[in-house]
C-alpha angles and dihedrals in degrees: 000000000000119000099204123084122215107293145140114248119212120228088243091056092044093058092053099044130072120249100229133015125185117191119196092320119183125180123199117182121218088256089064097253113145106218102169129022125190096330117174123186137160123194122194129209112277099019127133103213124181125201108211129182145116119295112281094025093122101258095132091043090055089048093053091048091052087051091054089244094123142031126244120234091213139350122044140267123205134186098203097180096045135087107249118220127216090273091058095252134121113270117226098325099108133074120192128202112191129208088262123044090239092202123168102247094207093059128070125236095271093053094045090054091045092058100093091045090048090055089056091050100257114145124229089247093052091046101042099097092046093048093050092045090056093044087053088053094057095041097252101107088119094053101056092119099041122106124233092253089062094055135083119243091255090051091049090053088051087056090051091050091048090051090054092048099045092085091056096238125189093221128042116199116196121188107199093305098170101040094105095049129094117262096257094048091046091052092050093050089047087059091047095053092047090054091049090051093050097043097041102037089224118158112238133200109190124188115209138151088204118103090194093053096045092050093051100046107033137081084194135023124199108201113207128205120234118272124346084049121221135142116287099173138358109212122191113208119200128174137177089201128088109251101239142114090299093050090057088065098041128115089234092058092046089055092047089053092049091051093048093044092052091051092049092050089050089051090052095047093048094044092114092051094093121147 
């Protein structure tokens, strides 16, 4: 249940306030499955936060609740820096990249990226420059007229990212977007997402079950316990090194992966210790 009422937020207030606050959120599905239990999380503007945990721990459920795509059973979620609509949800400030690209196969790349703007009543002509700008950002400016069947898996995911970015959201939510891709493509897209984060200043919450991916991408990792999901550890990650191919073979990255891995093992081993 959102805490904020419908209101406008000034730029000065936005800079001082977090983007998302979850307060003791629990989620129980109609089947009786307890997906989340007493989960609290605050995400500040400009962070790259990974939600890491074993399959079924509620990572995706938490992400959908943050997006306003699902209700909480108890607790509260707030978007302090967003304009809140009449339904108590953030208005236009969130982009979502799902596990699958979910592109419309009968539409070309340009039209797929145009979709969220079309739903807002923005014509192709009015949206053209913005669409081409975001396709350039993800390296697909030469494929605007191509259809999904003509693209590789990695390129289709780039289209999905472009579609999420075209509305210029403050917050980008990514739900294991690269899990089904080969390792080389996955690493390349990891680099692309890092570049987007650094150049645009967007805030990212990234769901993954990969220790290596989370340690490479994030400046903060939230390790979740197995179902019912809740926070086991909140790990800040800082580095003086550029995160690139050389960083992947560095001692600093190895140590970061070791720290995260130990925390994840602890989360799994303590899964039954729920109060």
